[in-house]
Residue, then its C-alpha position, 0 to 999 in steps of 0.5 A: m673507775a672501779q672496773k679499772k681498779y679491779l683489772q689493775a688488782k687482778l693483773t697485779q695478782f697474776l704478775r705476783e703469782d707468775g713471779i714476773q718483774l715488769w721493770k726487768p728484761p724481757y719486758t723492759d729494754e736497756n732504755k727502760d722502754i716497752s718490749l714486744a714480750l709485754k704484748d705477749l703477756a697482755k695476750k696471755y692475761s686477756d685470754k685468762l680474764e676474757y678481757c679486751e687485749n688492748e685494755v689489758e696491755k694498757v693497764i700492764e704498761e701503767i703497772r710497768l711504768k709505776a714500778i720503774e718510777r718506784g725503783t728509780g725513787n728507791e735508788n734516789y732515796k738511798t743515794t741522796g736521802i730525798a724521799t718520794i711521796e705519792v700524792f693523791l689529788p681531789t677528784r676534780l683533778r682527774k687527769d693528774k689524780k695521782t702523782l709523785l713528789e720528791t722531798r727531804l724528810h727533815v722539812t716541816g709539814r708547813e713546807l710540804r704543804s707549800k710545795i704541794a700547793e705550788t706544784f699542783g696549783f692550790q691556795e696553800n691555806y685552804i688545803r689539808i694533807i692526810i698522811n697515815k690517816k692523820q692530818l699533817q701537823l704544820g709545825k713538826s718535821l715529816e720525820e717526827q710525824g712518821v712520814t717515810h719514803n713512798v708514803k701516800a699523801m691525800v690532799l683535801e681541798l676546803k673549797q670546790s672549783e672548776e678547772d677554769v676558776r682561776k681565770n675569773f677573779q670574781v669567782e676566785e675571790e668568792e671561793q677564797n671567802e668560802a674557804e676562809l669560812k670553812e676553815k673558821r668553821i673547823q676551828r669553831t668545831k674544835r673549840g665548841l667541842e672542847i667547851l662542851a666536854e669541859r662542861a661535863e666535868m664542871v658544875v652547870d645548871p642543866e636547865t640553863t647550860p648546854y653540856l654533853d653527857i654519855a648514855n648507854q643503849t637505853g639512854r641512861s647516863i653511864r659512869i666513866p673514869p674521869s681520866e677517860k671521860k674527856a677523851l671519850m666526849l671529844a671522840m663522840g663529839y667529833h664523830e657527830k660533827g663528822r656525821a653531820f658533814l657526811k649527811r650533807k655530803e661534805y666529805g672533805l670537811a667530814l674526814p678531818c673530824l672523823l680522823d680526830a674522833d679516831r685519835y681521841f677514841c684511841e686514848c680510851c682503854t680497849e675494854l671501853l671500846d669493846t663495850v660500845d658500838n660508837y667506835a665500830v660505827l666510826q670505822l665504817d664512817i671513815v671507810w665510807c668517807y674515803f670511798h666517796l672521796e674516791q681515795l680508798e687506795c689511800l686507806d691502806d688498812a681499810e680491811k683492818k678497819l672493817n674487820l675491827a668494826q665487825k669484831c666490835f659489833k660482835n662484842c657489843y651485840g653478842e653472837n647473833h645479836q642476843r645481847l642487843v635483843h635482850i637490851k632493846g627487844n629487837c635488832g632490826k634497826e642495827k641491821i643497817l650497820f651490817l648492810r653498810l659493813y657488807l657493802l664496804q667489804g664488797i667494794r674493798n674486795y672488788h677493788s682488790g681484785n677478789g671477785e668471788e669475795a666481793c660478790e659474796y659480800l655484795n649479795k649479803a648487803h643486797q639481801l639486807f637491803k631487801e629486808l630493810y626496805i620500807d614501803p613509803s605508804k607505811v611511812h606516810s601512815l605513821l606521819q599521819l599519826g604525828f610521828t616524824a619520818q625518822e621515827a617512822r623508819l626506825g619504828l618500822r625496822a624495829c617491828d619488821g614493817n608492821v605499822d600498828h606495832a611500830a606506832t606502839h613502839i614509837t609511843n612507848r619509846r617516847e614515854e620511856l625516853a621522857q622519863i629517863r631524861k627527867e630522871e637524869k636531869e633530876k640526878k644532875r640537879r641533886r649533884l649541883e645541890n650537893i656540891n653547893s652544900l659542900k661549898g657552903m661548908g667552905y670546901s672548894t668546888h674541886a674538892a666537893k666534886q672529887a669527894l662526891h665522885q668517890a662517894s658515888g653522889n652520896l652527900d653524907e659519904a662525901l662529907k666523911i671522905l673530906l673529914s678523913n682526908p684534910h689534904m683534899w680541903w685545899l684543892n681549889d678551882s684556880n690556876p695551879e700557877t696562881n693558887h698561892h697568890q693569896e692576900s693576907p688573912s683578915q685580923e677578924n678571922i685570925d681573932q676568931l681562931v685564936y678565940m677558939g684556942f688555936d695558936m696565932g701563928a697556926a691560925q694565920a698559916a691555916l687561913r692563908v692555905f684556905r683563902g680565909s675560910v674560917p670553917l676549913a682552917a678550924q677543922t684542919l687545925a682541930h683534926n691535926g692537934g692545933s697545927l697544919p700537917p707538913d704538906l700544908q705547912l709548905m703551902a702556907e710558907d709558899s703563899s706567905s712569900t708570894p705577893s698577891t695578885s692585883p685586881s688591875d692585872s685582870a683582863g678587861t671586860s670588853s675582851s671577856s664579853t667578846d670571848e663569851d660571845m665567840e664561845t656561845e657561837a662555837v657551842n651553838e654550832i655544835l649543838e645544831d649538828i647533834p641529833e635530837h634522836e639518840e638512834d639517828y646513826l641507825d636511820s637511813t633512807l638507803e637511797d645511796e646504798e641501793i644505787i651503790i649495791a646495784e652498781y657494784l653487783s653489775y661490775v661483778e656480773n660483768t666480770k663473770l660474763a665479760t666476753k673477749k673484744n679484739 
């Protein structure tokens, strides 16, 4: 397959260089049939490539037919508005792996999915369509989603089946159940990540409640603007879930997660993406996933993604990895990322017909493989000392294969991480205590969090901020739509404020705004000369004119309990796939890479040594 792609790319290059248009005479006659001139062309190019003439002729004919199909589709689109979509099917349908489908662009994604399912024999609810590196949205039209004429659409199947599966009802039923489970799994992934990302902004007890945090290369938490933190959390969460599927070689499930991660990363500022290597690693994982799905030609910007990864690594690690060595003391583990990068660059160049460039990148990957290869006996020695296989591989690569140095490195890293985790947990505990202290003074959780964020966690400074900004005091944790649905203040609380010397009307208004909190009402009135500031006066008027919410309007406890169980299940499923080791993404046995490097180097060598076979 790869060798055929190379030949196609090479012949396409020759045709462009020679300005040959195969869909026109003398290569195509008036009936659009092949002419003798094409055989002469095949002989010319087979001599040039030292390739079998029959094989070259066959590929040129495929290129000619595709050009005619494309031309016919273009004419049809101009006259009727009916677009042509190039559909790339799963690898099990190898005979019809790529085909054309006609559709109007005003139809919805759901209608296109139905048409693809009906045309190619899929179960509609168990396929996903990827167009322009995004999942097709079912409720929007193709035009709204940027789908154009001649676009490429890749079909991901949520189940695996043999060609004769549909003949057997029992097998089909089993696979349908499997597909349903996988679809539910994807939905749980989404919900679980959203819950964990939201908890990062909530007040949770780190001892009892799982949550996500973002750390730097040493393992310490880093401060990120709240406007970007949730997007980054979701991006990294989807990436980890996608990587878990990659490890299990479930590429069809991995790709949607990786593409979702890419979407959320794009919501973060460029400066942030340039300072962390996560985004670069994601680009490699996306291209790796397309490669294993044998759909690299669907990824039009594979080269752009690989170049972006290379640029990002340079920004993060510094020229010749100086910044990385300064932070970590070595760069041995990160070389694994460059091996994957060079390998994918070699594959992409080979598929594009660039034999020399492919050879250069593949040799660089092979050289790194030899550097990073680990003697199994050394891993065994470290296992005997009580370390895990993952720790052994990472430690040996960090220490250039020295077992004694690796043992020391792993031990030191364990101690360092234990100390960092202890400090981070203590920091989280102090924040929780500070928020509770401010809540005890009458401030809402939302106001307390906002003030502490502005004060970088300093309780005294947060209190000063709140006292200087009374408009923050009324910030509460309810739904904005129900913020003003408050009950009337009690007479006892009104009497307390009147006893302090405040006007009864002002006291009632302040208590309505602050949901009966006497301390906040008193502080506000005292700070503003006995009355509410204008913006809070409006809130008081709104709350007095809005009926309070009855307890009977709340949802039943049974439903709430069920929702909690589902949320716990979703969160636990995410946590199972988040690796314990912070450098898990740098660990690899390199078994797959070894096989692929050898395979593509043999292809490159064969193109050099190919002899003419007639």
